[in-house]
C-alpha positions in Angstrom: 108.5 30.8 257.9 105.4 31.5 259.9 106.1 35.2 259.7 106.5 34.9 255.9 103.1 33.2 255.6 101.5 35.8 257.7 102.9 38.5 255.5 101.6 36.7 252.4 98.1 36.5 253.9 98.1 40.2 254.8 99.3 41.2 251.4 96.7 38.9 249.8 93.9 40.4 251.9 95.0 43.9 251.0 95.0 43.0 247.3 91.6 41.4 247.6 90.2 44.4 249.5 91.8 46.8 247.0 90.4 44.9 244.1 86.9 44.8 245.7 87.2 48.6 246.5 88.1 49.3 242.9 85.3 47.2 241.6 82.7 48.7 244.0 84.0 52.2 243.3 83.8 51.6 239.6 80.2 50.3 240.0 79.1 53.2 242.1 80.6 55.8 239.8 79.5 54.1 236.5 78.0 56.8 234.4 74.8 56.3 232.3 76.1 56.1 228.7 73.0 57.0 226.6 71.5 60.5 226.1 68.5 59.7 228.3 66.1 57.1 229.3 62.8 57.0 231.2 62.1 54.4 233.9 58.6 53.8 235.2 58.0 51.9 238.4 54.2 51.3 238.8 52.3 50.7 242.0 52.6 47.1 243.4 56.0 46.4 241.8 58.2 43.8 243.6 61.9 44.3 244.1 62.6 41.7 241.3 60.2 43.6 239.0 62.0 46.9 239.7 65.3 45.2 238.9 63.9 43.8 235.6 62.6 47.3 234.7 65.9 49.0 235.5 67.9 46.5 233.4 65.4 46.6 230.6 65.3 50.4 230.4 68.9 51.2 231.3 70.9 48.3 229.9 72.1 45.2 231.6 75.3 46.5 233.2 74.1 49.9 234.4 70.6 48.7 235.4 72.2 45.8 237.4 74.5 48.2 239.1 71.6 50.5 240.1 69.6 47.6 241.3 72.4 46.3 243.5 73.1 49.7 245.0 69.4 50.3 245.6 69.1 46.9 247.5 72.2 47.7 249.5 70.5 50.9 250.6 67.5 48.9 251.8 65.3 50.3 249.0 61.6 50.1 249.6 59.6 49.0 246.6 56.5 51.0 247.5 58.5 54.2 247.9 60.2 53.6 244.6 57.0 54.0 242.6 57.3 56.8 240.0 58.9 58.1 236.9 62.7 58.7 236.7 64.4 60.4 233.8 68.1 59.3 233.6 70.4 61.7 231.8 73.8 60.9 230.2 76.5 60.9 232.9 74.4 60.3 235.9 76.0 57.7 238.2 74.5 54.5 239.3 74.8 55.7 242.9 72.9 58.9 242.2 70.0 57.2 240.5 69.8 54.5 243.2 69.6 57.1 245.9 66.8 59.0 244.0 64.8 55.8 243.7 65.4 55.0 247.4 64.0 58.4 248.3 61.2 58.4 245.7 62.6 61.6 244.1 60.9 61.1 240.8 61.0 63.5 237.7 57.8 65.2 236.4 56.3 64.3 233.0 54.8 66.6 230.4 51.2 65.9 229.5 50.3 67.4 226.2 47.0 67.0 224.3 45.5 68.7 221.3 43.4 67.7 218.3 41.2 65.4 220.4 37.5 65.1 219.6 35.9 63.3 222.5 36.3 62.9 226.3 37.0 59.3 225.7 40.1 60.2 223.6 41.3 62.5 226.4 40.8 59.7 228.9 42.9 57.3 226.7 45.6 59.9 226.3 45.8 60.5 230.0 45.9 56.7 230.7 48.9 56.4 228.3 50.8 59.1 230.3 49.9 58.4 233.9 49.8 55.4 236.3 46.0 55.2 236.2 43.4 53.9 233.7 41.0 55.6 231.3 38.1 54.4 233.6 39.8 56.1 236.5 39.9 59.4 234.5 36.3 59.1 233.6 35.2 58.4 237.1 37.1 61.4 238.3 35.4 63.5 235.6 32.0 62.3 236.8 32.8 63.2 240.4 34.5 66.6 239.8 32.9 68.1 236.7 29.3 67.6 237.6 30.0 69.7 240.7 31.4 72.4 238.5 28.2 72.8 236.4 28.8 70.3 233.6 25.6 68.5 233.2 26.8 65.2 231.5 29.6 63.7 229.5 28.6 65.4 226.3 29.6 68.7 227.9 32.9 67.5 229.5 35.1 68.5 226.6 34.3 72.1 227.4 36.0 71.7 230.8 39.4 71.3 229.3 41.9 73.4 227.2 44.5 71.8 225.0 48.0 72.6 226.2 51.1 71.2 227.8 50.9 70.5 231.6 53.5 69.2 234.0 52.6 66.5 236.6 54.2 63.6 238.4 53.4 60.3 236.7 51.9 59.0 240.0 49.4 61.9 240.3 45.9 60.4 240.9 43.3 60.9 238.2 41.2 63.2 240.6 44.2 65.6 241.0 44.8 65.6 237.2 41.1 66.4 236.4 40.9 69.0 239.2 43.9 70.9 237.9 42.9 70.8 234.2 39.4 72.0 235.1 40.8 74.7 237.4 43.1 75.9 234.6 40.1 76.2 232.3 38.1 78.1 235.0 41.0 80.6 235.3 40.9 81.1 231.5 37.2 82.0 231.8 37.9 85.4 233.4 35.1 87.8 234.3 35.8 89.6 231.0 35.3 86.4 228.9 32.5 84.9 230.9 30.3 87.8 232.1 31.1 90.4 229.5 31.8 88.8 226.2 30.0 85.5 226.4 26.9 87.0 228.1 26.8 89.7 225.4 26.5 86.9 222.8 23.8 85.2 224.8 26.0 82.1 225.3 27.4 80.2 228.2 31.1 79.2 228.3 30.1 75.7 227.4 28.1 77.0 224.4 31.0 79.1 223.3 33.3 76.1 223.5 30.8 74.1 221.5 30.7 76.7 218.8 34.5 77.0 218.8 34.8 73.2 218.4 32.6 73.4 215.2 34.7 76.2 213.8 38.0 74.2 214.3 36.5 71.3 212.4 35.3 73.6 209.6 38.7 75.1 208.8 42.4 74.5 209.6 43.1 78.1 208.8 43.1 80.2 212.0 42.7 83.3 209.9 39.2 82.1 208.9 38.0 81.4 212.4 36.8 84.9 213.3 34.8 85.0 210.0 33.3 81.6 210.6 32.4 82.6 214.2 30.6 85.7 212.9 28.7 83.6 210.3 27.4 81.1 212.9 26.6 83.9 215.4 24.6 85.6 212.7 22.7 82.4 212.0 22.0 81.8 215.7 20.7 85.3 216.2 18.3 84.9 213.2 17.1 81.5 214.4 18.5 79.8 211.3 19.9 76.2 211.6 23.7 76.2 211.6 23.9 73.6 208.9 27.5 72.8 209.9 29.0 69.9 208.0 31.3 68.9 210.9 28.4 68.3 213.1 26.9 65.9 210.5 30.3 64.1 210.4 30.3 63.8 214.2 26.7 62.6 214.2 27.6 59.9 211.7 30.9 59.0 213.3 32.7 59.6 209.9 35.3 62.3 210.5 37.1 61.5 207.2 34.2 62.2 205.0 35.0 64.8 202.3 31.5 64.9 200.8 28.3 65.1 202.9 25.7 62.7 201.4 21.9 62.7 201.6 22.1 59.7 203.8 24.4 61.5 206.3 22.1 64.5 206.4 19.1 62.3 207.3 20.9 61.0 210.4 18.6 61.4 213.5 21.0 62.9 216.0 21.0 66.0 218.3 24.4 66.8 216.7 22.9 67.0 213.2 22.5 70.8 212.8 20.8 70.4 209.5 17.8 68.8 211.3 18.0 70.7 214.5 18.2 74.4 215.2 20.7 75.9 217.6 23.9 74.4 219.0 24.4 70.7 219.5 24.4 69.4 223.1 28.1 69.7 223.5 31.5 70.2 221.8 32.5 68.0 218.9 36.1 68.4 219.9 38.2 69.9 222.7 38.5 73.5 221.5 41.6 75.5 221.6 41.6 78.7 223.7 42.5 80.8 220.6 39.4 79.6 218.8 37.3 80.4 221.9 38.7 83.9 221.8 37.8 84.0 218.1 34.2 83.5 219.0 34.2 86.0 221.9 35.9 88.6 219.7 34.1 87.9 216.5 34.2 90.9 214.1 31.1 92.4 212.7 29.8 91.1 209.4 26.7 90.0 207.5 27.9 86.6 206.2 25.3 83.8 206.5 26.7 81.2 204.1 30.0 79.6 203.5 31.3 76.9 201.1 34.7 75.3 200.6 36.6 76.8 197.8 36.6 74.8 194.6 40.4 75.0 194.5 40.7 72.6 197.5 42.9 75.2 199.3 41.0 74.4 202.5 39.6 77.9 202.6 36.1 79.1 202.2 33.9 81.5 200.2 31.6 83.7 202.5 28.5 85.5 201.5 25.2 86.9 202.8 23.5 86.1 199.4 21.8 82.7 199.2 22.0 82.8 195.4 25.7 83.5 195.5 26.0 80.6 198.0 24.2 78.2 195.6 26.6 79.2 192.9 29.7 78.6 195.1 28.2 75.2 196.2 27.6 74.1 192.6 31.2 75.0 191.7 32.5 73.0 194.6 30.3 70.0 193.7 31.7 70.1 190.2 35.2 70.1 191.5 34.4 67.0 193.7 32.9 65.3 190.6 36.0 66.0 188.5 38.2 64.4 191.2 35.9 61.4 191.5 35.2 62.1 195.2 31.9 60.4 196.1 32.2 60.5 199.9 
């Protein structure tokens, strides 16, 4: 009888162990069911907060499995900080080990169509584990040592593109790399040969390129607009660039430049001030910068948006012809009831 009870106990133990083994094996090998998910573990996260984040981003069952396995492996919350991309089919054990070892995945940081350095700071803060203020502080520390006088010139230090970083990269390292990429773009040929031949610094070239981008969405027109503005600069004529007036008034959506806008007292108002404004009015694309540096020859001094609202422009070196083009465009605005 005693032997029979002993056998029953052994069998029960084996069954329990087998059941536990099957359960644990199933948990360890549980594959992530969705296409992908991104998990972000910020600095200062507690173990409980990490568990909440894993369950919230990965689903209750899979996230809980990863959390348990991470804790069983003595996971350190400080080391876990980072961004982890989880792809379909990855096991809970694999992800828990990656988090234990801090083997995070890189992120892609893309920016374009940004006007101000503040917009870039906000974009960076939305993609990294630092604040917009951290980014601006890093700019003040790094860019001033690279020849950028003040924040109005900072947009010239960056080039729109897609960059790869770790989410935990400090703001200083991000600014350093972005600025270095821009410096590499400014080769001897671009800086010493082409820009100098135009009588412009790289920052001034970027400033002119930024105006050109705001003038026209058509890249085919950029070289012609560049030549027009270079001609006006060489003759000492004011640029009279409408985008600078919009920038000065903080009204980027304006479709019609009013007398009140033209009277705005601002160094960016190129109707009131000769020469270039004190800095770029957007972060210019490298292709537009090259359009300035390689501007074709031409005599054009005036441009006006076409009356067909195609987004393109009429160019001329005749003031009378320009007045005629401008009158046609104003009539087109009136017909459409566009007042501002």
